[in-house]
C-alpha positions as CSV (number, residue, x, y, z in Angstrom):
1,X,9.1,7.6,31.8
2,X,11.3,5.6,29.5
3,X,9.5,4.0,26.6
4,X,12.2,2.3,24.5
5,X,12.5,-1.5,24.4
6,X,15.9,-3.0,23.7
7,X,16.8,-6.2,21.9
8,X,18.2,-9.0,24.1
9,X,18.0,-12.0,21.6
10,X,16.6,-12.5,18.1
11,X,15.4,-15.7,16.5
12,X,14.4,-15.9,12.8
13,X,11.3,-18.0,12.7
14,X,10.8,-18.0,8.9
15,X,12.5,-16.4,5.9
16,X,10.2,-16.3,2.8
17,X,10.5,-14.9,-0.7
18,X,8.8,-11.6,0.3
19,X,8.4,-11.6,4.0
20,X,10.2,-13.0,7.1
21,X,9.2,-13.5,10.7
22,X,11.2,-12.9,13.8
23,X,10.8,-13.6,17.5
24,X,12.7,-11.2,19.7
25,X,13.3,-11.3,23.4
26,X,13.4,-7.7,24.5
27,X,14.2,-5.8,27.6
28,X,11.3,-3.5,28.7
29,X,11.9,0.0,30.2
30,X,11.4,-1.5,33.7
31,X,14.2,-4.1,33.1
32,X,12.0,-7.1,32.7
33,X,12.0,-9.3,29.6
34,X,9.2,-9.8,27.1
35,X,8.6,-11.3,23.6
36,X,7.9,-9.4,20.3
37,X,6.9,-11.5,17.3
38,X,6.7,-9.6,14.0
39,X,6.9,-9.7,10.2
40,X,9.8,-8.1,8.4
41,X,8.6,-6.6,5.1
42,X,10.6,-4.6,2.5
43,X,7.9,-1.9,2.1
44,X,5.4,-1.2,-0.6
45,X,3.8,1.5,-2.8
46,X,0.2,2.3,-3.8
47,X,-1.2,4.7,-6.3
48,X,-4.5,6.4,-7.0
49,X,-4.7,6.8,-10.8
50,X,-7.0,9.7,-11.6
51,X,-8.5,9.9,-15.1
52,X,-10.5,12.8,-16.6
53,X,-13.8,13.7,-14.9
54,X,-12.6,12.6,-11.5
55,X,-12.7,8.9,-12.5
56,X,-10.1,6.6,-10.9
57,X,-8.8,3.2,-11.6
58,X,-9.3,0.4,-9.1
59,X,-8.1,-3.2,-9.3
60,X,-10.3,-6.1,-8.4
61,X,-8.5,-9.2,-7.1
62,X,-8.9,-12.2,-4.9
63,X,-7.0,-11.9,-1.6
64,X,-6.4,-15.4,-0.2
65,X,-5.8,-14.4,3.5
66,X,-9.3,-12.8,3.8
67,X,-10.9,-15.2,1.2
68,X,-12.6,-12.4,-0.7
69,X,-12.4,-10.4,-3.9
70,X,-11.3,-6.9,-3.0
71,X,-11.3,-3.5,-4.7
72,X,-8.0,-1.7,-4.2
73,X,-5.8,0.9,-5.7
74,X,-2.9,-0.5,-7.7
75,X,0.0,-1.4,-5.4
76,X,3.1,-3.5,-5.1
77,X,6.0,-4.6,-3.0
78,X,9.3,-2.8,-3.3
79,X,12.1,-4.8,-4.8
80,X,15.5,-4.8,-3.0
81,X,17.0,-1.3,-3.1
82,X,14.2,0.0,-5.4
83,X,13.1,3.6,-4.9
84,X,9.4,4.0,-4.2
85,X,8.9,6.3,-7.2
86,X,10.4,3.7,-9.6
87,X,8.2,1.0,-8.0
88,X,5.0,3.0,-8.3
89,X,5.7,3.7,-12.0
90,X,6.3,0.0,-12.6
91,X,3.2,-1.1,-10.7
92,X,1.0,1.5,-12.4
93,X,1.8,0.1,-15.8
94,X,1.7,-3.6,-14.7
95,X,-1.7,-3.4,-13.0
96,X,-3.6,-0.8,-15.1
97,X,-1.7,-0.4,-18.4
98,X,-1.3,3.4,-17.8
99,X,1.9,5.5,-17.5
100,X,2.5,9.1,-16.5
101,X,5.2,11.5,-15.6
102,X,2.8,13.3,-13.1
103,X,3.1,11.3,-9.9
104,X,3.0,13.0,-6.5
105,X,3.7,11.3,-3.2
106,X,1.0,12.1,-0.6
107,X,1.9,10.0,2.5
108,X,4.0,7.2,3.9
109,X,2.6,5.2,6.9
110,X,3.0,2.0,8.8
111,X,-0.1,-0.2,8.1
112,X,0.5,-2.4,11.3
113,X,3.5,-1.2,13.4
114,X,2.5,-3.5,16.3
115,X,3.5,-6.6,14.3
116,X,5.2,-5.5,11.0
117,X,8.0,-3.4,9.7
118,X,6.2,-2.6,6.5
119,X,6.0,1.0,5.3
120,X,3.5,2.0,2.7
121,X,4.2,4.9,0.3
122,X,1.0,6.3,-1.3
123,X,1.0,8.4,-4.5
124,X,-1.5,10.1,-6.8
125,X,-1.0,9.9,-10.6
126,X,-2.6,12.2,-13.2
127,X,-2.3,12.8,-16.9
128,X,-2.4,9.1,-17.6
129,X,-1.7,7.5,-21.0
130,X,-2.7,4.0,-21.8
131,X,0.2,1.8,-23.0
132,X,-1.0,-1.7,-22.2
133,X,-1.0,-3.9,-19.1
134,X,1.9,-6.0,-18.1
135,X,0.8,-8.3,-15.2
136,X,3.2,-10.5,-13.4
137,X,2.7,-14.2,-14.2
138,X,1.2,-14.9,-10.7
139,X,-1.1,-11.8,-10.8
140,X,-4.7,-12.2,-11.7
141,X,-6.7,-8.9,-11.4
142,X,-9.1,-6.7,-13.4
143,X,-9.0,-3.0,-13.7
144,X,-12.2,-1.0,-13.2
145,X,-12.8,2.7,-13.8
146,X,-15.0,4.2,-11.1
147,X,-16.0,7.8,-10.3
148,X,-14.2,8.8,-7.1
149,X,-17.5,9.7,-5.4
150,X,-18.7,6.2,-6.0
151,X,-15.4,4.8,-4.6
152,X,-15.9,6.9,-1.4
153,X,-19.4,5.6,-1.1
154,X,-18.0,2.0,-1.4
155,X,-15.9,2.8,1.6
156,X,-18.9,3.9,3.6
157,X,-20.8,0.7,2.6
158,X,-17.9,-1.6,3.4
159,X,-17.2,-2.7,-0.2
160,X,-13.7,-1.2,0.1
161,X,-12.0,-2.3,3.4
162,X,-8.3,-2.1,2.5
163,X,-6.4,0.5,4.4
164,X,-4.0,1.8,1.6
165,X,-7.0,2.2,-0.6
166,X,-9.1,4.0,1.9
167,X,-6.2,6.4,2.7
168,X,-5.3,6.9,-0.9
169,X,-8.9,7.6,-2.0
170,X,-9.5,10.1,0.8
171,X,-6.3,12.0,-0.3
172,X,-7.5,11.9,-3.9
173,X,-11.0,12.9,-3.0
174,X,-9.7,16.0,-1.2
175,X,-7.4,16.7,-4.1
176,X,-10.3,16.8,-6.5
177,X,-12.2,19.1,-4.2
178,X,-9.4,21.4,-3.0
179,X,-6.2,21.8,-5.0
180,X,-4.5,23.4,-2.0
181,X,-5.0,20.2,0.1
182,X,-1.8,18.4,-1.0
183,X,1.6,19.7,-0.1
């Protein structure tokens, strides 16, 4: 059975500063036409900063689309042609005030492939050194140091609902338990 869908016609619905939306007419494997509406996103990074004694740094911020204050791992959008490793180093300093040379990529995944092109690159950072925060002018967040076991409990209790944070924390949790877990 064929699965691939092919583009027939594309219409840009909106082009924003960070994200764009398209409406494509596609040809299905059976030859019929259908519509695909999706967001075009440049990609992003996220990082679990691990301090001594298995403490991690989370950021607390208001997320307008869900109208809630969330607990998340530090993250940010890739700038045009920026490498994920460079972006993660920049975001780590901006949002937490920490830097390091010990950063390891653990996974890349699509948060919502049914309606977005975004790819998320998740890292773990260790051997952190505080150098001072450098938030963007439109960024309002607070850092919070939390034991990783407490953060895992917050996932179970629904206090942490963000996918990149859940995925990153589980990788970090397994890393603290089993050093052979990560590639």
